C-alpha positions in Angstrom: -160.3 -28.4 85.6 -163.1 -28.7 83.0 -165.8 -27.8 85.5 -163.9 -24.7 86.6 -163.3 -23.8 82.9 -159.5 -23.6 83.5 -157.2 -24.1 80.5 -153.4 -24.4 80.6 -151.4 -22.3 78.3 -148.2 -24.0 77.2 -144.9 -22.5 76.2 -142.0 -24.5 74.8 -140.0 -26.3 77.4 -137.0 -24.3 78.5 -138.2 -21.1 76.9 -139.8 -19.0 79.7 -138.7 -15.9 77.9 -141.5 -16.6 75.4 -143.8 -15.0 78.0 -141.5 -13.1 80.3 -144.1 -10.8 81.9 -146.3 -13.8 82.8 -143.3 -15.7 84.2 -142.4 -12.7 86.3 -145.9 -12.2 87.6 -146.3 -15.9 88.4 -143.0 -15.9 90.4 -144.0 -12.8 92.4 -147.5 -14.0 92.9 -146.2 -17.4 94.2 -143.6 -15.8 96.5 -145.8 -12.9 97.8 -149.2 -14.7 98.1 -149.5 -18.4 97.4 -146.4 -19.5 99.4 -147.4 -17.3 102.3 -150.9 -18.8 102.7 -152.6 -22.0 103.7 -155.9 -22.4 101.8 -158.6 -24.5 103.4 -160.7 -24.7 100.3 -161.4 -22.8 97.0 -163.6 -20.2 98.7 -160.8 -19.4 101.2 -158.3 -19.2 98.3 -160.6 -16.8 96.3 -161.0 -14.5 99.4 -157.3 -14.4 100.2 -156.2 -14.0 96.5 -158.7 -11.1 96.1 -157.3 -9.4 99.2 -153.8 -9.8 97.7 -155.1 -8.3 94.4 -156.6 -5.3 96.2 -153.5 -4.8 98.2 -151.4 -4.9 95.1 -153.5 -2.1 93.6 -152.7 0.3 96.4 -149.0 -0.4 97.1 -146.4 1.6 95.2 -144.5 -0.4 92.5 -140.8 0.3 91.7 -141.5 -0.6 88.0 -144.1 2.1 87.8 -142.0 4.9 89.3 -143.1 4.3 92.9 -146.8 5.0 92.2 -149.7 2.6 92.7 -151.1 0.7 89.7 -154.3 2.8 90.1 -152.3 6.1 90.0 -150.3 4.8 87.0 -153.5 4.0 85.1 -154.9 7.5 85.9 -151.6 9.0 84.6 -151.9 7.0 81.4 -155.5 8.0 80.8 -154.8 11.7 81.4 -151.6 11.9 79.3 -153.0 9.7 76.4 -156.8 9.7 76.2 -156.6 7.4 73.1 -155.7 4.5 75.5 -159.1 4.8 77.1 -160.8 4.5 73.7 -158.6 1.7 72.3 -158.5 -0.5 75.3 -160.8 -1.4 78.1 -158.6 -0.4 81.0 
């Protein structure tokens, strides 16, 4: 893990609510991508995970009002331009 520069972020045992959005993402990512694939090597994993990420950008999300994440981002930028200045979105 040191060579790949990967660190583990710990939360207190039994307290997944300390980071609920990450826990939710991890569960969905595992169910919708990782559990559905068989990776031959790291390069294969990178390619398939990138395909999942790109698909995830163009599919509508119920939590975003049935718009894609790209459309939601555009809506945010047009309704509140200060977001574009305050954050690198």
